[in-house]
C-alpha positions as a printed Julia matrix, in Angstrom:
516×3 Matrix{Float64}:
 49.98   33.65   -2.24
 48.4    30.76   -0.39
 45.59   29.55   -2.69
 48.98   28.41   -4.99
 50.54   26.96   -2.36
 46.94   25.16   -1.69
 47.55   24.13   -5.25
 50.92   22.59   -5.51
 50.42   18.97   -4.48
 47.35   19.01   -7.5
 49.48   20.49   -9.76
 52.44   17.93   -8.4
 49.58   14.34   -9.12
 48.51   16.41  -13.02
 52.29   17.25  -13.84
 53.5    13.52  -13.01
 50.28   12.2   -14.38
 49.73   14.06  -17.18
 52.25   15.34  -18.32
 55.71   13.14  -18.05
 53.08   10.07  -17.94
 54.92    8.89  -14.51
 53.53    5.67  -13.24
 50.96    5.95  -10.02
 53.59    5.0    -7.66
 55.52    6.97   -8.46
 53.14   10.58   -8.97
 51.84    9.35   -5.78
 54.63    9.41   -4.13
 55.09   12.32   -5.62
 52.34   14.33   -4.87
 52.55   13.26   -1.13
 55.96   14.69   -0.85
 54.92   17.78   -2.1
 52.1    18.73    0.34
 54.79   16.98    3.19
 56.98   19.75    1.97
 54.48   22.26    1.39
 53.36   22.11    5.15
 57.32   21.97    6.54
 58.59   25.08    4.09
 55.04   27.11    4.51
 54.22   28.46    7.83
 50.47   29.25    7.07
 49.92   25.5     6.48
 52.5    24.36    9.05
 51.41   21.82   10.94
 53.65   19.96   14.12
 55.31   16.43   13.46
 52.6    14.67   15.5
 49.6    16.43   13.22
 51.54   15.41   10.17
 52.14   11.65   11.18
 48.87   12.1    12.4
 47.65   12.84    8.96
 49.63   10.34    7.5
 48.22    7.45    9.23
 44.44    8.34    8.57
 45.78    8.7     5.12
 46.92    4.78    5.48
 43.43    3.93    7.71
 41.41    5.65    4.9
 43.48    3.24    2.83
 42.73   -0.11    4.44
 39.27    0.2     3.4
 39.68    0.38    0.1
 42.43   -2.32    0.18
 39.48   -4.93    1.7
 37.52   -4.51   -1.41
 40.18   -4.37   -4.18
 42.81   -7.36   -2.95
 39.55  -10.3    -2.61
 38.3    -8.47   -6.07
 41.87   -9.2    -7.78
 41.09  -12.76   -6.59
 37.59  -13.59   -7.87
 38.81  -12.07  -10.85
 42.55  -14.75  -11.11
 40.25  -17.01  -10.05
 37.79  -17.29  -12.78
 40.19  -16.79  -15.31
 42.43  -19.53  -14.44
 39.25  -21.58  -15.95
 38.8   -19.56  -18.65
 35.6   -18.61  -16.84
 35.52  -14.67  -18.01
 35.69  -15.77  -22.25
 32.31  -18.01  -20.58
 30.82  -15.43  -18.7
 31.88  -12.69  -21.83
 29.97  -15.3   -24.38
 27.21  -15.89  -21.79
 26.48  -12.02  -21.92
 26.96  -12.7   -25.46
 23.99  -15.04  -25.99
 21.76  -13.17  -23.52
 22.45   -9.9   -25.87
 23.86  -10.63  -29.14
 23.82   -7.31  -30.43
 27.61   -6.1   -29.46
 26.7    -2.52  -29.03
 23.09   -3.01  -26.4
 26.31   -5.48  -24.64
 28.04   -2.27  -23.97
 24.94   -0.02  -22.96
 23.76   -3.25  -20.55
 27.27   -3.02  -18.59
 27.8     0.42  -18.81
 24.46    2.53  -18.42
 22.74   -1.6   -16.72
 25.33   -3.59  -15.05
 28.64   -0.99  -13.55
 26.02    1.01  -12.0
 24.1    -1.76  -10.37
 27.19   -3.31   -8.74
 28.33    0.28   -7.43
 25.36    0.58   -6.29
 24.83   -2.04   -4.19
 29.21   -1.72   -3.72
 30.65    1.06   -3.88
 34.14    1.36   -3.66
 35.09    0.75   -7.25
 33.37   -2.32   -6.91
 31.75   -1.53  -10.38
 34.83   -1.15  -12.51
 36.53   -4.19  -11.28
 33.38   -7.0   -12.17
 32.48   -4.87  -15.39
 36.0    -4.74  -17.13
 36.98   -8.06  -17.29
 33.68   -8.52  -18.97
 35.11   -6.02  -21.7
 38.26   -8.05  -21.97
 35.76  -11.47  -21.92
 33.67  -10.61  -25.06
 37.07   -9.07  -26.62
 37.49   -5.94  -26.11
 41.17   -4.33  -25.58
 42.64   -3.19  -22.85
 42.09    0.68  -23.18
 38.59    0.41  -24.52
 37.97   -2.11  -21.6
 39.46    0.29  -19.05
 37.7     3.2   -20.36
 34.18    1.83  -20.33
 34.43    0.58  -16.74
 35.6     4.24  -15.69
 32.16    5.8   -17.27
 30.35    2.37  -15.89
 30.83    4.54  -12.98
 28.02    7.45  -13.19
 25.98    5.89  -10.86
 28.84    7.22   -8.23
 26.15    9.64   -5.56
 24.25    6.13   -5.11
 26.92    3.88   -4.98
 27.61    1.69   -1.75
 24.38    2.18   -1.01
 23.81    6.12   -1.27
 26.79    6.41    1.29
 27.94    9.85    0.86
 24.36   10.88    0.01
 23.55   10.28    3.04
 26.49   11.73    4.93
 26.28   15.17    3.14
 22.53   15.17    4.01
 22.74   14.53    7.18
 25.53   17.08    7.65
 23.61   19.87    5.88
 20.4    18.69    7.41
 18.83   18.12    4.22
 15.9    14.82    3.66
 18.44   12.43    2.37
 15.43   11.72   -0.75
 15.75   15.69   -1.87
 19.3    15.72   -1.74
 19.12   12.08   -3.75
 16.78   14.04   -6.57
 18.55   16.92   -6.26
 21.27   15.36   -7.64
 19.38   13.1   -10.12
 18.06   16.38  -12.02
 21.91   17.88  -12.1
 22.79   15.45  -13.59
 19.94   14.34  -15.9
 21.77   14.05  -19.12
 24.92   12.79  -18.52
 23.73    8.96  -18.66
 22.57    9.63  -21.85
 26.6    11.2   -22.35
 28.23    8.32  -21.64
 25.6     6.13  -23.45
 26.64    7.43  -26.27
 30.53    8.02  -25.48
 30.48    4.05  -24.79
 29.04    3.66  -27.78
 32.2     5.8   -29.33
 34.24    3.78  -27.56
 33.87    0.65  -28.47
 32.65    0.88  -32.28
 33.23    3.98  -33.37
 30.39    6.44  -35.46
 28.31    3.83  -36.63
 28.25    2.25  -33.49
 26.54    5.53  -32.01
 25.0     5.97  -35.45
 22.93    2.53  -35.12
 22.45    2.88  -31.89
 21.58    6.2   -30.53
 18.23    5.6   -30.34
 19.32    2.84  -27.19
 21.65    4.96  -25.96
 19.37    7.59  -25.29
 16.64    5.58  -24.2
 18.59    3.81  -21.4
 19.93    7.32  -20.28
 16.54    8.58  -19.73
 15.59    5.65  -18.18
 18.26    5.85  -15.57
 17.51    9.58  -14.7
 13.88    9.33  -14.2
 14.96    5.71  -11.99
 17.46    7.31   -9.25
 15.45   10.54   -9.07
 12.03    8.65   -8.13
 13.15    5.96   -6.59
 15.25    8.29   -4.3
 11.2     9.53   -3.37
 10.13    5.87   -2.62
 11.8     3.68   -1.71
 14.05    6.14   -0.47
 17.85    6.83   -1.77
 19.4     4.07   -0.14
 18.27    2.11   -3.03
 17.71    4.28   -5.72
 20.26    2.74   -7.78
 19.95   -0.71   -7.69
 16.86   -0.32   -8.55
 17.08    2.38  -11.62
 20.04    0.3   -12.51
 17.73   -2.6   -12.71
 15.03   -1.3   -14.53
 17.95   -0.44  -17.62
 18.74   -3.84  -17.32
 15.13   -4.92  -17.69
 14.69   -2.89  -20.86
 17.51   -4.01  -23.06
 17.39   -7.59  -22.33
 13.87   -7.29  -22.98
 14.68   -4.85  -26.6
 17.49   -6.47  -27.28
 15.51  -10.18  -27.93
 11.87   -8.41  -28.68
 12.08  -10.6   -31.49
 12.21  -13.41  -29.56
  9.39  -12.23  -26.76
  7.03  -11.37  -30.68
  7.33  -15.0   -31.5
  6.94  -16.27  -28.35
  3.67  -14.39  -28.1
  2.57  -14.72  -31.4
  2.71  -18.84  -30.7
  0.58  -18.2   -26.95
 -2.02  -16.41  -28.6
 -2.06  -19.14  -31.55
 -2.15  -21.91  -29.24
  0.72  -23.37  -30.58
  2.82  -25.6   -28.57
  6.48  -24.51  -28.7
  8.87  -27.69  -29.14
 10.86  -27.9   -26.01
 12.57  -30.76  -26.51
 14.02  -29.6   -29.93
 14.81  -26.17  -28.41
 16.58  -28.09  -25.54
 18.57  -29.96  -28.01
 19.12  -27.48  -30.25
 20.2   -25.58  -26.9
 22.72  -28.18  -25.41
 23.75  -28.89  -29.33
 24.75  -24.6   -29.54
 26.78  -25.29  -25.79
 28.16  -27.78  -26.22
 29.28  -26.73  -30.22
 30.85  -23.91  -28.39
 32.7   -25.54  -26.12
 34.27  -27.57  -28.6
 34.46  -24.23  -30.98
 35.91  -22.78  -27.86
 38.22  -25.18  -25.86
 36.23  -24.86  -22.96
 35.5   -28.0   -21.01
 36.44  -27.55  -17.22
 33.92  -25.52  -16.36
 29.71  -24.62  -17.03
 28.46  -21.49  -17.97
 26.41  -21.72  -14.62
 29.53  -22.52  -12.46
 31.01  -18.8   -13.61
 27.52  -16.87  -12.98
 26.99  -18.39  -10.06
 29.89  -16.33   -7.44
 28.19  -13.37   -9.04
 24.72  -14.11   -7.73
 26.2   -15.07   -4.26
 27.87  -11.7    -4.64
 24.49   -9.97   -5.11
 22.7   -11.65   -3.02
 24.54  -11.51   -0.2
 25.44   -7.98   -0.68
 21.21   -7.2    -0.99
 20.21   -8.77    1.87
 22.77   -7.59    4.33
 22.03   -3.97    3.14
 18.67   -4.76    2.83
 18.03   -6.85    6.34
 17.41   -4.14    8.53
 18.3    -5.83   11.45
 20.89   -7.65   10.35
 22.76   -4.89    8.71
 21.92   -2.99   12.03
 24.35   -6.13   13.58
 26.93   -5.91   11.11
 27.81   -2.69   11.36
 28.0    -2.7    15.74
 30.34   -6.47   15.3
 33.55   -6.69   14.58
 34.47   -3.42   14.37
 37.74   -1.7    14.19
 37.14    1.56   15.47
 39.97    3.73   16.22
 38.55    7.29   16.39
 42.12    8.71   16.91
 42.87    8.28   12.97
 39.24    8.35   12.01
 39.36    4.59   10.93
 35.64    2.52   11.61
 35.86   -0.15   10.17
 33.23   -3.14   10.23
 34.6    -6.16    8.77
 31.4    -8.23    8.42
 29.61   -5.29    6.64
 32.69   -3.4     4.64
 31.88   -5.08    0.36
 34.88   -6.97    1.0
 33.94   -9.81    3.56
 31.69  -10.8     0.83
 33.92  -10.39   -1.9
 36.13  -12.42   -0.15
 33.39  -15.29    1.38
 32.15  -15.0    -2.85
 36.04  -15.69   -3.73
 36.26  -18.73   -1.05
 32.71  -20.51   -2.97
 34.27  -19.97   -6.06
 36.8   -22.45   -5.13
 34.46  -24.68   -3.57
 32.67  -24.13   -7.09
 35.16  -24.43   -9.37
 36.7   -27.65   -7.5
 39.64  -27.75  -10.01
 41.5   -24.29   -8.43
 41.9   -25.95   -5.76
 45.81  -27.31   -6.34
 46.78  -24.09   -7.79
 45.0   -21.66   -5.66
 48.77  -20.59   -3.92
 49.5   -19.63   -7.26
 46.47  -17.61   -8.07
 46.75  -15.85   -5.0
 49.99  -14.56   -5.59
 48.98  -13.48   -8.91
 46.65  -11.39   -7.26
 48.37  -10.03   -5.05
 51.63   -8.56   -7.12
 48.39   -7.6    -9.24
 47.45   -5.22   -6.15
 50.8    -4.6    -4.85
 51.48   -1.7    -7.38
 48.59   -0.27   -7.14
 47.83    0.15   -3.0
 51.19    1.58   -2.56
 49.72    4.8    -4.89
 47.19    4.64   -3.57
 47.84    5.17    0.09
 50.22    7.71   -1.31
 47.72    9.7    -3.24
 44.99    9.03    0.15
 47.71   10.48    2.4
 48.33   13.3     0.08
 44.88   14.5     0.45
 44.86   13.81    3.91
 47.76   15.93    4.71
 46.24   18.96    2.73
 43.23   18.67    4.35
 44.91   18.78    8.12
 47.39   21.89    7.39
 44.25   23.71    6.3
 44.94   23.92    1.76
 41.45   22.42    0.93
 39.97   24.4     4.07
 42.11   27.73    2.32
 40.65   26.54   -1.5
 37.44   26.56   -0.06
 37.41   29.24    1.63
 38.66   31.73   -1.7
 35.37   30.46   -3.21
 33.31   31.61   -1.17
 34.07   35.11   -1.22
 32.02   35.39   -4.57
 29.06   35.54   -3.85
 25.87   35.1    -5.65
 28.63   34.23   -8.69
 30.09   31.43   -6.41
 27.45   28.83   -8.08
 29.18   29.79  -10.97
 31.59   27.63   -8.86
 30.48   25.51   -6.71
 30.41   22.57   -9.48
 34.41   22.3   -10.31
 35.42   23.27   -6.16
 33.45   20.18   -5.75
 34.69   18.33   -8.97
 38.08   19.48   -6.67
 37.18   17.79   -3.6
 36.14   15.02   -5.73
 39.12   14.15   -7.24
 41.57   15.33   -4.5
 39.92   12.81   -2.43
 38.54    9.53   -4.91
 35.96    9.13   -2.46
 32.05   11.73   -3.19
 32.09   10.41    0.4
 35.3    11.86    1.76
 34.51   14.88   -0.42
 31.34   15.85    1.04
 32.49   15.41    4.02
 35.18   17.76    3.21
 33.11   20.24    1.9
 29.39   19.9     2.63
 29.77   22.45    5.83
 31.36   24.82    4.0
 28.72   24.8     0.83
 26.08   24.64    3.91
 27.72   28.03    5.33
 28.01   29.85    1.7
 24.21   29.06    1.68
 23.56   31.05    4.94
 26.0    34.22    3.67
 24.87   34.99   -0.16
 20.65   33.33    0.34
 21.69   30.63   -2.04
 19.64   27.41   -1.88
 21.18   24.81   -0.29
 19.69   21.82   -1.6
 21.03   23.16   -5.3
 23.98   23.7    -4.06
 24.69   19.87   -2.47
 23.28   18.49   -5.6
 25.84   20.4    -6.96
 28.54   19.0    -5.05
 26.89   15.93   -3.95
 26.81   15.56   -8.43
 30.26   16.96   -9.61
 31.82   15.33   -6.69
 30.64   12.4    -7.66
 31.43   12.37  -11.08
 35.04   13.71  -10.86
 36.1    11.15   -8.63
 36.18    8.5   -11.84
 39.45    9.97  -13.26
 40.48   10.48   -9.8
 43.4     8.8    -8.72
 42.77    6.1    -6.8
 39.91    5.0    -9.83
 42.21    5.42  -12.18
 44.43    2.71  -10.31
 42.27    0.52   -9.68
 40.68    0.58  -13.31
 43.93   -0.08  -14.15
 44.67   -2.75  -11.66
 41.59   -4.4   -13.12
 43.55   -4.46  -17.05
 46.39   -5.57  -15.23
 48.02   -2.5   -17.3
 50.8    -0.46  -15.85
 50.67    3.09  -16.1
 47.29    2.96  -17.32
 46.08    5.7   -15.21
 47.95    8.1   -17.22
 45.88    6.75  -20.36
 42.74    7.4   -18.55
 43.03   10.75  -17.04
 43.72   12.06  -20.55
 40.88   10.06  -22.4
 38.85   10.78  -19.82
 40.29   14.17  -18.5
 37.53   15.88  -20.35
 34.92   14.16  -21.31
 34.88   14.42  -16.34
 35.06   18.25  -17.0
 32.47   18.46  -19.52
 30.29   16.71  -17.45
 31.03   19.09  -14.72
 30.51   22.08  -16.98
 27.0    20.33  -17.87
 25.83   20.24  -14.06
 27.17   23.84  -13.5
 25.01   25.06  -16.22
 21.87   23.49  -14.45
 22.95   24.6   -11.48
 22.71   28.27  -12.6
 19.44   27.71  -14.52
 18.31   26.47  -11.64
 18.85   29.11   -9.36
 18.6    32.19  -11.89
């Protein structure tokens, strides 16, 4: 009976989003009401008014970190959109990697994992979805492709969730990172093939499946190897960089081949004519698309600035320590710890402000642009706050612990359940970090009682939880907000649900093979 009660809020969320296809605000509110109602109606999960209020405030506090990232991201997007910068950037990517299918692989297996590894919090989705729209893909395709690009979540935010899980269970972070990479090894390849199918159908898969496999394998090998050296924090950044480099070189291999032969034959390249042709082509492009307001470099500059300052803030250790310890909003009672200068939202805000200066022409439209970003932000923010508050109520009342302890009674058979429990935690919280904080101690206790190897249980916890966050209500709302499509989260859950369930099944299968 306890298990049935504990799952009630989850069933409400599923029914509202998937079956009834209600907007995320309504689904979030209904889920929150179901969680609160369970604590009021059933003594086993009873919370006193003060405890209930504390749980709700904790949920709102957790939301602040996401809000801090989401609004500046939308502001940056609308600033670039106001000068048709996203279309210009899309054409820049098209010139860099002319083949359309390779563009998809570059963004899904390369750029999106890179952005997520540097920033976390779903920033990779927010940055990559507008690029797909600029390249001419529909809102539905762009949203799905953006979600698929979240495959590097275990290494997101410089692997903060992985590091936390390792600290809780006294594992070496490099061991946990590399184990996670092994258990999720086939998934980048699968996601790459799915991305090709979504973007171009069967023909794209038939045409570019070798490149999808190569890129996926490179990402897997990269995150596995770099988890050891230099460490799990940079594994996603470096692994995705290798993938991007490979795809750019592969897409332009004929050009590099010609340059190599010209150099070998010592024939000088006609730089003047090349520059003239390039300028002529750019001019023709501008005339064709009517873009005269800004240059490509003005559009690229904000992303370069964002990447550079994020990397500096993470890789310069003394600076990183200072940023994490100054200007921090910290309230221990509600688990709020928001380092204002270290959070990716601060760097997105700085980038947005720099973009105003770089573009110049948007200054007189700044009020209108800010209002557009705010109007798109509010519905998603309300839904997100409701879902996160519901997850905190479930945690405080013992609903999630009850589900976990029931699973732990299975003994050795627990290896068949561990990934699904982890996925449930990731889907509820929308955060691999939160899921690991919630369930890592449980995984450790089961390991002690059953003798199952902790590093493999935690690898499954880390991997399955991270991949389930890809279609969590919180992440789906972020993707829906990025495409400006009210109700897209329902579509994403229906379209991507089977893909993520399949990913968890793969992790479970590899866990069973590794343990048995």
